[in-house]
C-alpha positions as CSV (number, residue, x, y, z in Angstrom):
1,M,-3.8,77.5,-26.6
2,Q,-5.9,80.6,-26.6
3,R,-5.5,81.1,-22.9
4,R,-1.7,80.6,-23.3
5,A,-1.6,83.2,-26.1
6,R,-3.5,85.7,-24.1
7,T,-1.1,85.2,-21.2
8,L,1.9,85.7,-23.4
9,L,0.4,88.9,-24.8
10,A,-0.3,90.2,-21.3
11,I,3.3,89.6,-20.3
12,A,4.6,91.3,-23.4
13,A,2.4,94.3,-22.8
14,V,3.5,94.6,-19.2
15,A,7.2,94.3,-20.2
16,L,6.7,97.0,-22.8
17,L,5.0,99.3,-20.3
18,L,7.8,98.9,-17.8
19,T,10.4,99.6,-20.5
20,G,8.6,102.8,-21.4
21,C,8.4,103.9,-17.8
22,A,12.1,103.2,-17.2
23,G,13.0,105.1,-20.4
24,S,10.9,108.0,-19.4
25,A,12.4,108.1,-15.9
26,G,15.9,107.9,-17.3
27,T,15.1,110.9,-19.6
28,E,13.8,112.9,-16.8
29,D,16.8,112.1,-14.6
30,N,19.2,113.0,-17.4
31,G,17.4,116.2,-18.0
32,A,17.5,117.1,-14.4
33,E,21.3,116.4,-14.3
34,D,21.9,118.5,-17.4
35,T,19.9,121.4,-16.0
36,G,21.7,121.1,-12.7
37,T,25.1,121.1,-14.4
38,A,24.3,124.1,-16.5
39,G,22.8,125.9,-13.6
40,S,25.9,125.2,-11.5
41,A,28.2,126.4,-14.2
42,A,26.2,129.6,-14.6
43,A,26.0,130.1,-10.9
44,G,29.7,129.4,-10.5
45,A,30.8,131.8,-13.2
46,P,32.0,135.0,-11.5
47,A,30.0,138.1,-12.4
48,I,31.8,141.0,-14.0
49,D,30.0,143.8,-12.3
50,G,30.6,146.4,-9.5
51,S,32.8,149.5,-9.6
52,I,36.5,149.5,-10.1
53,T,39.0,152.4,-10.0
54,V,41.8,152.4,-12.6
55,F,44.9,154.5,-12.0
56,A,46.6,155.2,-15.4
57,A,49.5,157.3,-16.6
58,A,48.5,160.7,-18.0
59,S,49.5,159.7,-21.5
60,L,46.8,157.1,-21.5
61,Q,44.0,159.5,-20.9
62,G,42.4,159.3,-24.3
63,T,42.8,155.6,-24.9
64,F,41.8,154.5,-21.4
65,T,38.7,156.7,-21.4
66,E,37.6,155.0,-24.6
67,L,38.5,151.5,-23.3
68,A,36.5,152.1,-20.1
69,H,33.4,153.0,-22.2
70,R,33.8,149.9,-24.3
71,F,34.4,147.7,-21.3
72,Q,31.2,149.1,-19.6
73,D,29.3,148.5,-22.9
74,A,30.4,144.9,-22.9
75,H,29.6,144.5,-19.2
76,P,26.6,146.6,-18.3
77,G,26.9,145.8,-14.6
78,A,30.4,147.2,-14.3
79,E,31.5,150.8,-13.7
80,V,35.1,152.0,-14.3
81,S,36.4,155.2,-12.6
82,L,39.6,156.6,-14.0
83,T,42.4,158.6,-12.3
84,F,45.1,160.0,-14.5
85,A,48.5,161.5,-13.3
86,G,52.2,161.0,-13.7
87,S,53.1,157.4,-12.9
88,S,55.3,158.3,-10.0
89,D,52.5,160.3,-8.4
90,L,50.0,157.4,-8.9
91,V,52.4,155.0,-7.3
92,T,52.9,157.2,-4.3
93,Q,49.1,157.4,-3.8
94,I,48.8,153.6,-4.0
95,V,51.6,152.9,-1.6
96,E,50.1,155.4,0.8
97,G,46.8,153.6,0.7
98,A,44.7,155.2,-2.0
99,P,41.9,152.8,-3.1
100,A,42.6,151.5,-6.6
101,D,41.9,148.2,-8.4
102,V,44.2,148.5,-11.5
103,L,47.4,150.3,-12.3
104,A,48.7,151.1,-15.8
105,S,52.0,152.9,-15.6
106,A,54.2,154.4,-18.3
107,D,57.3,152.5,-17.2
108,A,58.4,149.4,-15.4
109,R,60.3,151.3,-12.7
110,S,57.1,152.8,-11.3
111,M,55.3,149.5,-11.4
112,Q,58.2,147.8,-9.6
113,R,57.8,150.1,-6.7
114,V,54.2,148.8,-6.2
115,A,55.5,145.2,-6.6
116,D,58.1,145.8,-4.0
117,E,55.4,146.8,-1.5
118,G,53.6,143.5,-2.2
119,L,50.6,145.2,-3.7
120,L,50.3,143.3,-6.9
121,V,48.1,140.2,-7.3
122,A,50.1,138.7,-10.2
123,P,53.0,139.6,-12.4
124,T,52.5,142.6,-14.6
125,A,51.8,142.4,-18.3
126,D,53.2,144.9,-20.9
127,F,50.5,146.3,-23.3
128,A,52.1,149.2,-25.2
129,T,55.2,151.3,-26.0
130,N,55.8,154.9,-26.7
131,I,58.6,157.3,-27.7
132,L,59.1,161.0,-27.4
133,Q,58.6,163.8,-29.9
134,L,59.2,167.5,-29.8
135,A,55.9,169.4,-29.6
136,I,55.7,173.0,-30.8
137,P,52.7,175.4,-31.0
138,A,50.7,175.2,-34.3
139,D,52.0,178.6,-35.4
140,N,55.5,177.9,-34.2
141,P,56.4,181.6,-33.4
142,A,59.9,180.7,-32.2
143,G,60.7,179.0,-35.6
144,I,61.8,175.7,-33.9
145,A,62.6,172.9,-36.3
146,S,64.7,170.5,-34.2
147,L,65.7,169.6,-30.7
148,E,68.8,171.7,-31.2
149,D,66.6,174.8,-31.9
150,A,64.7,174.1,-28.7
151,A,67.9,174.3,-26.8
152,R,68.9,177.8,-28.1
153,P,69.2,180.5,-25.5
154,G,66.0,182.3,-24.9
155,M,63.8,179.3,-26.0
156,K,61.0,178.4,-23.5
157,T,61.2,174.7,-23.6
158,V,59.5,172.5,-21.0
159,V,59.9,168.8,-20.0
160,C,58.6,166.4,-17.5
161,A,60.4,166.1,-14.2
162,V,62.9,163.3,-14.3
163,R,61.1,161.4,-11.5
164,V,58.2,160.6,-14.0
165,P,58.7,158.3,-17.0
166,C,58.4,161.1,-19.7
167,G,61.1,163.1,-17.8
168,A,63.5,160.1,-17.5
169,A,63.0,159.5,-21.2
170,A,63.6,163.1,-22.0
171,A,66.9,163.1,-20.1
172,A,68.1,160.0,-21.9
173,V,67.1,161.5,-25.3
174,V,68.8,164.8,-24.7
175,E,71.9,163.1,-23.5
176,A,72.0,160.9,-26.6
177,A,71.5,163.9,-28.8
178,G,74.4,165.7,-27.1
179,V,72.2,168.8,-26.6
180,D,72.6,171.2,-23.7
181,L,68.9,171.8,-22.9
182,T,67.9,174.0,-20.0
183,P,64.2,173.8,-19.6
184,V,62.2,176.7,-18.2
185,S,60.1,174.3,-16.2
186,E,59.8,170.6,-15.3
187,E,56.2,169.3,-15.0
188,S,54.7,166.4,-13.0
189,S,53.0,164.9,-16.1
190,V,53.2,164.8,-19.8
191,T,49.8,166.4,-20.2
192,D,51.0,169.5,-18.3
193,V,53.9,169.8,-20.7
194,L,51.5,169.5,-23.7
195,G,49.2,172.0,-22.2
196,K,51.9,174.7,-21.9
197,V,52.9,174.1,-25.5
198,A,49.3,174.1,-26.9
199,S,48.5,177.4,-25.0
200,G,51.6,179.1,-26.3
201,E,53.1,179.4,-22.9
202,A,56.1,177.4,-24.0
203,D,57.9,177.4,-27.3
204,A,58.5,173.6,-27.3
205,G,58.1,170.6,-25.1
206,L,59.2,167.0,-25.0
207,V,56.1,164.7,-25.0
208,Y,55.0,161.4,-26.4
209,V,54.1,160.9,-30.0
210,T,50.7,159.8,-28.9
211,D,50.1,163.2,-27.1
212,V,51.0,165.1,-30.2
213,R,48.5,163.0,-32.2
214,A,45.8,163.4,-29.6
215,A,46.2,167.2,-29.5
216,G,45.2,167.5,-33.2
217,D,45.7,170.9,-34.7
218,A,46.7,172.5,-31.4
219,V,50.4,171.5,-31.7
220,R,52.8,170.1,-34.3
221,G,55.3,167.3,-33.8
222,I,58.9,167.1,-34.7
223,D,60.6,163.8,-34.8
224,I,63.8,163.3,-32.7
225,A,66.4,161.0,-34.2
226,E,67.5,159.8,-30.8
227,A,64.0,159.0,-29.5
228,G,64.7,155.3,-29.9
229,V,67.1,155.3,-27.0
230,A,64.3,155.8,-24.6
231,V,61.3,153.6,-25.5
232,N,58.8,153.6,-22.7
233,T,57.1,150.3,-22.1
234,Y,53.7,150.4,-20.4
235,P,52.8,147.6,-17.9
236,I,49.4,146.9,-16.3
237,A,48.5,145.0,-13.2
238,H,45.6,144.1,-10.9
239,L,46.2,145.4,-7.4
240,A,46.0,143.3,-4.3
241,R,43.7,145.6,-2.3
242,S,41.0,145.5,-4.9
243,A,37.5,144.7,-3.6
244,E,36.3,143.8,-7.1
245,A,39.0,141.3,-8.1
246,V,37.0,139.6,-10.9
247,T,36.1,142.8,-12.6
248,A,39.6,144.3,-12.1
249,E,41.2,141.2,-13.7
250,A,38.6,141.3,-16.5
251,F,39.5,144.9,-17.3
252,V,43.2,144.0,-17.4
253,D,42.4,141.2,-19.8
254,F,40.3,143.6,-21.9
255,V,43.2,146.0,-22.3
256,L,45.6,143.2,-23.2
257,G,43.1,141.7,-25.7
258,P,42.5,142.5,-29.4
259,E,40.1,145.4,-28.7
260,G,42.5,147.1,-26.3
261,S,45.4,146.6,-28.8
262,S,43.3,148.1,-31.6
263,V,42.4,151.3,-29.6
264,L,46.0,151.7,-28.5
265,Q,47.5,151.3,-31.9
266,A,45.0,153.7,-33.4
267,A,46.3,156.3,-30.9
268,G,49.9,155.8,-32.0
269,F,51.1,153.4,-29.3
270,G,53.5,150.7,-30.4
271,A,53.2,147.0,-29.6
272,P,55.0,145.9,-26.4
């Protein structure tokens, strides 16, 4: 009996030992699988780094400069270079081969030119709207109080060229208002119009409400009742020639996201 008892105890001990080893091996295997899965996920996640070039409409200069800084803060390995100009000029540069990763234009027509050339990765997304306002110098030496005043003989009023979005909008607003406006110059970007007004070189200029706000005390803005006939909608897209596709797409998403919307709305842009 004692020998049988000892034998049973020995068998039980061996069984317990084997169970423990199997459990330990299983734990190690599971751990190795979990680590490998996590490692594969981390390794498979595309890195948001490298340098991208963003072409943006001139009216986006203040907001996109801030958004670029915020994006770089969120992704320390990324660098965003910005180029600002009239949308039509930016499109011409892109079509002619200028290296760019993202385009943000001030109208759909300009973006469509890029799409027609097959240079977009995906459909565009609208991210903001804007309307025109009459800008006058802070001291308003010409005594302008309306669009009609800006059209008086002898008034030095400037607008954007009709080929750029702010110029097309200005033409629509002036027509809707029934005003016979003869500008003394037509500029290639809204910032050029604003610059002439702020410096006193012009008595008035048609610019976006966001430009008046960004200029601070340098100019004053006068609302135009007919401004609603020409609401500019801003689209953004990732360009097909981009060498940093992941980072370019991440920047587009950033602009479209809550932080981008917050910065744009604070600058006076409307929702798309």
